[in-house]
LUMGU-682803 format. One line per field, with one value per residue (C-alpha): residue number from 0; residue in three letters; y, x, z. Coordinates in steps of 0.1 Angstrom, whole numbers. Layout:
% residues N
num: [NUM | ...] $
residuo: [ALA | ...] $
Y: [Y | ...] $
X: [X | ...] $
Z: [Z | ...] $
END
This chain:
% residues 376
num: [0 | 1 | 2 | 3 | 4 | 5 | 6 | 7 | 8 | 9 | 10 | 11 | 12 | 13 | 14 | 15 | 16 | 17 | 18 | 19 | 20 | 21 | 22 | 23 | 24 | 25 | 26 | 27 | 28 | 29 | 30 | 31 | 32 | 33 | 34 | 35 | 36 | 37 | 38 | 39 | 40 | 41 | 42 | 43 | 44 | 45 | 46 | 47 | 48 | 49 | 50 | 51 | 52 | 53 | 54 | 55 | 56 | 57 | 58 | 59 | 60 | 61 | 62 | 63 | 64 | 65 | 66 | 67 | 68 | 69 | 70 | 71 | 72 | 73 | 74 | 75 | 76 | 77 | 78 | 79 | 80 | 81 | 82 | 83 | 84 | 85 | 86 | 87 | 88 | 89 | 90 | 91 | 92 | 93 | 94 | 95 | 96 | 97 | 98 | 99 | 100 | 101 | 102 | 103 | 104 | 105 | 106 | 107 | 108 | 109 | 110 | 111 | 112 | 113 | 114 | 115 | 116 | 117 | 118 | 119 | 120 | 121 | 122 | 123 | 124 | 125 | 126 | 127 | 128 | 129 | 130 | 131 | 132 | 133 | 134 | 135 | 136 | 137 | 138 | 139 | 140 | 141 | 142 | 143 | 144 | 145 | 146 | 147 | 148 | 149 | 150 | 151 | 152 | 153 | 154 | 155 | 156 | 157 | 158 | 159 | 160 | 161 | 162 | 163 | 164 | 165 | 166 | 167 | 168 | 169 | 170 | 171 | 172 | 173 | 174 | 175 | 176 | 177 | 178 | 179 | 180 | 181 | 182 | 183 | 184 | 185 | 186 | 187 | 188 | 189 | 190 | 191 | 192 | 193 | 194 | 195 | 196 | 197 | 198 | 199 | 200 | 201 | 202 | 203 | 204 | 205 | 206 | 207 | 208 | 209 | 210 | 211 | 212 | 213 | 214 | 215 | 216 | 217 | 218 | 219 | 220 | 221 | 222 | 223 | 224 | 225 | 226 | 227 | 228 | 229 | 230 | 231 | 232 | 233 | 234 | 235 | 236 | 237 | 238 | 239 | 240 | 241 | 242 | 243 | 244 | 245 | 246 | 247 | 248 | 249 | 250 | 251 | 252 | 253 | 254 | 255 | 256 | 257 | 258 | 259 | 260 | 261 | 262 | 263 | 264 | 265 | 266 | 267 | 268 | 269 | 270 | 271 | 272 | 273 | 274 | 275 | 276 | 277 | 278 | 279 | 280 | 281 | 282 | 283 | 284 | 285 | 286 | 287 | 288 | 289 | 290 | 291 | 292 | 293 | 294 | 295 | 296 | 297 | 298 | 299 | 300 | 301 | 302 | 303 | 304 | 305 | 306 | 307 | 308 | 309 | 310 | 311 | 312 | 313 | 314 | 315 | 316 | 317 | 318 | 319 | 320 | 321 | 322 | 323 | 324 | 325 | 326 | 327 | 328 | 329 | 330 | 331 | 332 | 333 | 334 | 335 | 336 | 337 | 338 | 339 | 340 | 341 | 342 | 343 | 344 | 345 | 346 | 347 | 348 | 349 | 350 | 351 | 352 | 353 | 354 | 355 | 356 | 357 | 358 | 359 | 360 | 361 | 362 | 363 | 364 | 365 | 366 | 367 | 368 | 369 | 370 | 371 | 372 | 373 | 374 | 375] $
residuo: [MET | GLU | SER | PHE | ARG | LEU | GLY | THR | THR | ALA | ILE | ALA | ASP | HIS | SER | PHE | ASN | LYS | ASP | HIS | THR | PHE | VAL | ALA | VAL | ALA | ARG | GLU | ASN | ASN | VAL | THR | LEU | LEU | GLN | ARG | ALA | ASN | GLY | LYS | ILE | ARG | PRO | VAL | PRO | GLY | LYS | ALA | GLY | THR | LEU | ARG | PHE | HIS | ASP | LYS | THR | VAL | THR | GLY | VAL | ASP | ILE | SER | CYS | ASP | GLY | ARG | ILE | VAL | THR | CYS | SER | GLN | ASP | ARG | ASN | ALA | THR | VAL | TRP | GLU | LEU | GLN | GLN | ASP | GLY | THR | TRP | LYS | PRO | PHE | LEU | VAL | VAL | LEU | ARG | ILE | ASN | ARG | ALA | ALA | THR | THR | VAL | ARG | TRP | SER | PRO | ASP | GLY | SER | LYS | PHE | ALA | VAL | GLY | SER | GLY | ALA | ARG | ILE | ILE | ALA | VAL | CYS | TYR | PHE | GLU | ALA | GLU | ASN | ASP | TRP | TRP | ILE | SER | LYS | HIS | ILE | LYS | LYS | PRO | ILE | ARG | SER | THR | ILE | THR | SER | VAL | ALA | TRP | HIS | PRO | ASN | ASN | VAL | LEU | LEU | ALA | ALA | GLY | SER | THR | ASP | GLY | HIS | ALA | ARG | VAL | PHE | SER | GLY | TYR | ILE | LYS | GLY | VAL | ASP | ALA | LYS | PRO | ALA | PRO | THR | ALA | TRP | GLY | GLU | ARG | LEU | PRO | PHE | GLN | HIS | LEU | CYS | GLY | GLU | PHE | ALA | ASN | LYS | THR | TYR | ALA | TRP | VAL | HIS | ASP | VAL | ALA | PHE | SER | PRO | SER | GLY | ASN | SER | LEU | ALA | TYR | VAL | SER | HIS | ASP | SER | SER | ILE | THR | VAL | VAL | TYR | PRO | SER | ALA | PRO | ASP | ALA | PRO | PRO | LYS | ALA | VAL | ILE | ASN | LEU | ASP | THR | SER | PHE | GLN | PRO | PHE | ARG | SER | LEU | VAL | TRP | THR | THR | GLU | ASP | GLN | ILE | VAL | ALA | GLY | GLY | TYR | ASP | CYS | TYR | PRO | ILE | ILE | PHE | GLY | GLY | SER | GLN | SER | GLY | TRP | LYS | GLN | THR | GLY | ALA | ILE | ASP | ASP | PRO | LYS | LYS | ASN | LYS | LYS | ASN | SER | GLY | PRO | ALA | SER | GLN | PHE | ASP | GLU | ASP | GLY | MET | PRO | THR | GLY | SER | ALA | LEU | ASN | MET | PHE | ARG | ALA | MET | ASP | LEU | LYS | GLY | THR | THR | GLN | GLN | PRO | ASN | ASP | ASP | ASP | LEU | LEU | THR | ILE | HIS | GLN | SER | PRO | ILE | VAL | THR | LEU | ARG | PRO | LEU | ASP | GLU | GLU | GLY | GLY | ARG | VAL | THR | THR | ILE | SER | SER | THR | GLY | GLY | ASP | GLY | GLN | LEU | VAL | ILE | TYR | ARG | VAL] $
Y: [853 | 880 | 916 | 944 | 981 | 996 | 1030 | 1047 | 1049 | 1023 | 994 | 986 | 954 | 933 | 904 | 881 | 866 | 829 | 821 | 847 | 866 | 898 | 916 | 945 | 968 | 992 | 1023 | 1058 | 1064 | 1041 | 1006 | 999 | 969 | 951 | 922 | 895 | 876 | 861 | 871 | 908 | 929 | 958 | 982 | 975 | 1002 | 1031 | 1041 | 1004 | 1003 | 1022 | 1019 | 1053 | 1057 | 1062 | 1097 | 1084 | 1057 | 1023 | 998 | 965 | 948 | 913 | 894 | 866 | 832 | 845 | 876 | 903 | 929 | 943 | 974 | 991 | 1024 | 1048 | 1067 | 1040 | 1025 | 993 | 988 | 957 | 960 | 938 | 937 | 948 | 936 | 969 | 962 | 987 | 980 | 989 | 998 | 984 | 999 | 982 | 992 | 988 | 1009 | 1016 | 1050 | 1044 | 1034 | 1001 | 984 | 951 | 930 | 894 | 873 | 840 | 810 | 806 | 843 | 846 | 871 | 890 | 903 | 939 | 947 | 982 | 1006 | 1006 | 973 | 957 | 930 | 935 | 903 | 914 | 895 | 905 | 915 | 911 | 929 | 962 | 955 | 962 | 945 | 946 | 936 | 919 | 929 | 909 | 930 | 911 | 906 | 927 | 955 | 973 | 978 | 948 | 944 | 912 | 887 | 852 | 827 | 790 | 766 | 757 | 793 | 799 | 803 | 836 | 844 | 879 | 896 | 929 | 955 | 942 | 914 | 887 | 864 | 851 | 826 | 835 | 820 | 840 | 819 | 837 | 820 | 818 | 824 | 795 | 758 | 742 | 735 | 702 | 699 | 708 | 709 | 747 | 741 | 722 | 746 | 778 | 806 | 840 | 857 | 827 | 828 | 796 | 805 | 833 | 834 | 860 | 861 | 864 | 902 | 911 | 927 | 938 | 908 | 918 | 888 | 856 | 825 | 791 | 761 | 745 | 720 | 746 | 724 | 749 | 787 | 808 | 844 | 869 | 896 | 928 | 912 | 892 | 860 | 834 | 814 | 783 | 769 | 733 | 730 | 698 | 699 | 725 | 743 | 724 | 737 | 734 | 704 | 727 | 764 | 768 | 803 | 808 | 838 | 849 | 872 | 888 | 922 | 919 | 901 | 918 | 889 | 851 | 823 | 786 | 766 | 732 | 719 | 719 | 750 | 788 | 817 | 850 | 885 | 919 | 945 | 924 | 929 | 892 | 861 | 836 | 799 | 781 | 744 | 723 | 704 | 701 | 692 | 725 | 750 | 764 | 784 | 761 | 786 | 820 | 834 | 862 | 859 | 890 | 870 | 847 | 876 | 893 | 861 | 858 | 894 | 882 | 898 | 923 | 896 | 882 | 894 | 903 | 894 | 923 | 911 | 939 | 932 | 931 | 954 | 980 | 1017 | 1015 | 989 | 1010 | 1041 | 1019 | 1007 | 1042 | 1053 | 1024 | 1033 | 1070 | 1080 | 1102 | 1088 | 1063 | 1032 | 1039 | 1022 | 1022 | 998 | 966 | 932 | 922 | 928 | 947 | 979 | 985 | 962 | 936 | 945 | 916 | 881 | 860 | 824 | 821 | 789 | 754 | 720 | 688 | 705 | 726 | 763 | 767 | 805 | 834 | 871 | 901 | 939 | 965 | 1001 | 1004 | 1001 | 967 | 934 | 904 | 868 | 842 | 805 | 786] $
X: [1184 | 1183 | 1177 | 1168 | 1165 | 1139 | 1139 | 1131 | 1093 | 1071 | 1058 | 1021 | 1020 | 1039 | 1033 | 1054 | 1043 | 1039 | 1075 | 1089 | 1109 | 1088 | 1074 | 1050 | 1056 | 1029 | 1039 | 1026 | 1002 | 1018 | 1031 | 1067 | 1075 | 1108 | 1126 | 1143 | 1172 | 1205 | 1199 | 1193 | 1162 | 1161 | 1134 | 1116 | 1130 | 1110 | 1074 | 1064 | 1082 | 1055 | 1017 | 1002 | 965 | 955 | 956 | 958 | 978 | 978 | 968 | 970 | 985 | 982 | 993 | 970 | 981 | 979 | 1000 | 973 | 978 | 951 | 956 | 934 | 937 | 924 | 908 | 880 | 891 | 906 | 922 | 931 | 963 | 970 | 1003 | 1002 | 1023 | 1043 | 1054 | 1030 | 1003 | 967 | 943 | 908 | 879 | 866 | 831 | 835 | 806 | 821 | 821 | 852 | 888 | 897 | 920 | 931 | 928 | 935 | 930 | 912 | 934 | 923 | 924 | 888 | 878 | 892 | 880 | 885 | 881 | 871 | 864 | 827 | 821 | 819 | 838 | 835 | 839 | 848 | 845 | 848 | 819 | 829 | 799 | 809 | 847 | 849 | 850 | 819 | 813 | 789 | 789 | 792 | 779 | 763 | 773 | 804 | 805 | 838 | 867 | 880 | 917 | 925 | 910 | 921 | 907 | 902 | 919 | 885 | 882 | 848 | 852 | 866 | 880 | 881 | 895 | 882 | 886 | 855 | 877 | 862 | 875 | 847 | 844 | 819 | 809 | 822 | 804 | 795 | 770 | 782 | 818 | 825 | 819 | 798 | 821 | 825 | 812 | 838 | 838 | 830 | 798 | 779 | 753 | 772 | 751 | 768 | 774 | 765 | 783 | 802 | 819 | 824 | 852 | 864 | 896 | 892 | 898 | 880 | 912 | 916 | 923 | 953 | 955 | 938 | 949 | 936 | 959 | 972 | 944 | 918 | 908 | 918 | 920 | 945 | 943 | 965 | 952 | 964 | 964 | 995 | 976 | 973 | 941 | 937 | 902 | 895 | 859 | 840 | 809 | 785 | 764 | 782 | 807 | 843 | 863 | 888 | 896 | 932 | 940 | 977 | 986 | 1022 | 1047 | 1056 | 1044 | 1013 | 1017 | 1006 | 1008 | 1011 | 1019 | 1012 | 1042 | 1027 | 995 | 1012 | 1034 | 1028 | 1052 | 1040 | 1057 | 1049 | 1061 | 1090 | 1105 | 1114 | 1094 | 1084 | 1077 | 1048 | 1039 | 1010 | 978 | 943 | 958 | 976 | 1001 | 1034 | 1064 | 1090 | 1116 | 1124 | 1141 | 1166 | 1163 | 1179 | 1190 | 1210 | 1223 | 1235 | 1254 | 1268 | 1281 | 1308 | 1323 | 1352 | 1376 | 1376 | 1405 | 1411 | 1440 | 1461 | 1455 | 1431 | 1397 | 1369 | 1348 | 1375 | 1372 | 1402 | 1384 | 1352 | 1371 | 1390 | 1357 | 1344 | 1375 | 1371 | 1334 | 1342 | 1317 | 1320 | 1290 | 1293 | 1271 | 1236 | 1232 | 1194 | 1197 | 1178 | 1197 | 1173 | 1173 | 1140 | 1144 | 1106 | 1075 | 1069 | 1036 | 1032 | 1045 | 1041 | 1048 | 1074 | 1092 | 1077 | 1093 | 1075 | 1043 | 1062 | 1069 | 1107 | 1111 | 1089 | 1092 | 1084 | 1081 | 1077 | 1078 | 1116 | 1113 | 1130 | 1120 | 1135 | 1135 | 1139 | 1145 | 1122] $
Z: [1014 | 987 | 996 | 971 | 982 | 958 | 973 | 1006 | 1004 | 1019 | 997 | 1002 | 982 | 957 | 933 | 912 | 879 | 874 | 866 | 891 | 865 | 869 | 899 | 904 | 934 | 947 | 965 | 966 | 937 | 911 | 904 | 895 | 872 | 877 | 860 | 880 | 865 | 877 | 913 | 904 | 900 | 875 | 865 | 832 | 808 | 795 | 801 | 803 | 837 | 856 | 857 | 863 | 866 | 902 | 918 | 954 | 972 | 956 | 983 | 964 | 933 | 920 | 889 | 875 | 863 | 827 | 834 | 838 | 865 | 887 | 910 | 935 | 953 | 979 | 950 | 951 | 918 | 905 | 871 | 851 | 829 | 799 | 781 | 745 | 715 | 716 | 752 | 768 | 793 | 785 | 813 | 814 | 833 | 864 | 876 | 914 | 927 | 961 | 980 | 1002 | 996 | 980 | 1004 | 989 | 958 | 948 | 916 | 917 | 910 | 874 | 867 | 856 | 884 | 913 | 946 | 959 | 996 | 1007 | 1035 | 1024 | 1042 | 1008 | 989 | 951 | 931 | 896 | 863 | 826 | 805 | 769 | 755 | 770 | 772 | 809 | 843 | 864 | 900 | 923 | 960 | 991 | 1020 | 1049 | 1077 | 1072 | 1097 | 1090 | 1066 | 1047 | 1053 | 1033 | 1009 | 998 | 974 | 980 | 956 | 941 | 927 | 944 | 981 | 993 | 1028 | 1041 | 1072 | 1086 | 1113 | 1131 | 1144 | 1122 | 1095 | 1072 | 1044 | 1016 | 983 | 953 | 928 | 896 | 873 | 838 | 849 | 873 | 869 | 895 | 925 | 941 | 977 | 1004 | 1042 | 1039 | 1019 | 992 | 978 | 972 | 959 | 956 | 989 | 1010 | 1044 | 1049 | 1081 | 1106 | 1132 | 1157 | 1179 | 1216 | 1217 | 1185 | 1173 | 1137 | 1114 | 1092 | 1069 | 1060 | 1039 | 1030 | 1034 | 1001 | 1002 | 1012 | 1042 | 1068 | 1072 | 1091 | 1101 | 1120 | 1142 | 1159 | 1193 | 1181 | 1178 | 1150 | 1146 | 1125 | 1117 | 1107 | 1092 | 1097 | 1075 | 1060 | 1086 | 1114 | 1140 | 1130 | 1141 | 1158 | 1162 | 1174 | 1187 | 1195 | 1216 | 1210 | 1226 | 1193 | 1180 | 1157 | 1124 | 1092 | 1067 | 1066 | 1041 | 1043 | 1032 | 1038 | 1054 | 1088 | 1085 | 1084 | 1081 | 1095 | 1095 | 1108 | 1133 | 1145 | 1110 | 1104 | 1095 | 1123 | 1115 | 1132 | 1129 | 1140 | 1134 | 1148 | 1182 | 1185 | 1170 | 1183 | 1171 | 1155 | 1142 | 1127 | 1096 | 1100 | 1137 | 1154 | 1184 | 1162 | 1141 | 1173 | 1182 | 1147 | 1147 | 1171 | 1202 | 1201 | 1211 | 1176 | 1155 | 1118 | 1097 | 1110 | 1146 | 1154 | 1172 | 1146 | 1167 | 1174 | 1167 | 1143 | 1122 | 1122 | 1109 | 1084 | 1070 | 1068 | 1049 | 1024 | 1018 | 1014 | 1042 | 1072 | 1090 | 1119 | 1119 | 1133 | 1167 | 1161 | 1131 | 1137 | 1135 | 1107 | 1070 | 1071 | 1091 | 1095 | 1096 | 1070 | 1053 | 1027 | 1025 | 993 | 984 | 957 | 947 | 953 | 954 | 959 | 970 | 996 | 994 | 996 | 992 | 1002 | 994 | 1016 | 1013 | 1040 | 1051 | 1045 | 1007 | 1006 | 988 | 1005 | 993 | 1021 | 1019 | 1043] $
END
């Protein structure tokens, strides 16, 4: 595991570029750009290290496959940033046409468009209009009845999943004529005009859906809700009931984000402050492990009967004051510190490195201002 403290303010979202040497971090009303090399993360020097445009909290950031950055904010705006030859980032106007806060944003897999969720019960699917040199949007509205909390693209670049505070996860067509090639038929649908509803699912309690994600193949959909459940949907055929809808109730606190690592494994994180691993198939899902598990960390911390090289118990008061003296601090350790790397809820999980079709590392950010990279 690698942990990087990027400040004390909460991080709303983060995104790595394609080769994972560069990361954009959204917090407060700007986006910080950082370089990753040799196990360290450093700010990009100069004015190019911060993207300043929004005048309210930035709620989402994403980097496309070709290196462009998109941001969205509570100020009801989104901005696309392109790197210039002099190393600066140029902002491009996005015509969203929404009257409530933008809440989340994600690029499509090929980088030709992006989707912005909002509090206006609208998903804006945005694409570039070369004639006017700006990004324009088409709106998905029905049957959304509340704020969009998350969006995720299918690998085919057309289907779009969305979670909302009305307790539903939905799959829509985000097909844009003249931008997208005609998609091949899938279990989600064959004829896919823009805004076509391909699937609509609710958890048992109609709790807020915090995050949605398609599996690597796109043949299943998972979402996490505020009732601490994980739901996995397996579609069967267009306009037909799904083959299976697996709803797993858990004893954990609610999850905020999830990542598929393989077709049969999901990693979720949230208010318990550490990632939980789940495995399964159409026949059922269950917890199979955890990363940075506080129960194991407590065991590994060792009892006071263990001794250091001077024969003193490792948990003794003498050793505590000795450590304080070496660090030059007068403060005693905080008994309220969690036995996890993150000290507040995980807000965003992202897949990072892959090997043999399997995600091997994931990254997380949260309310404690930390960015953590875990090996799965």
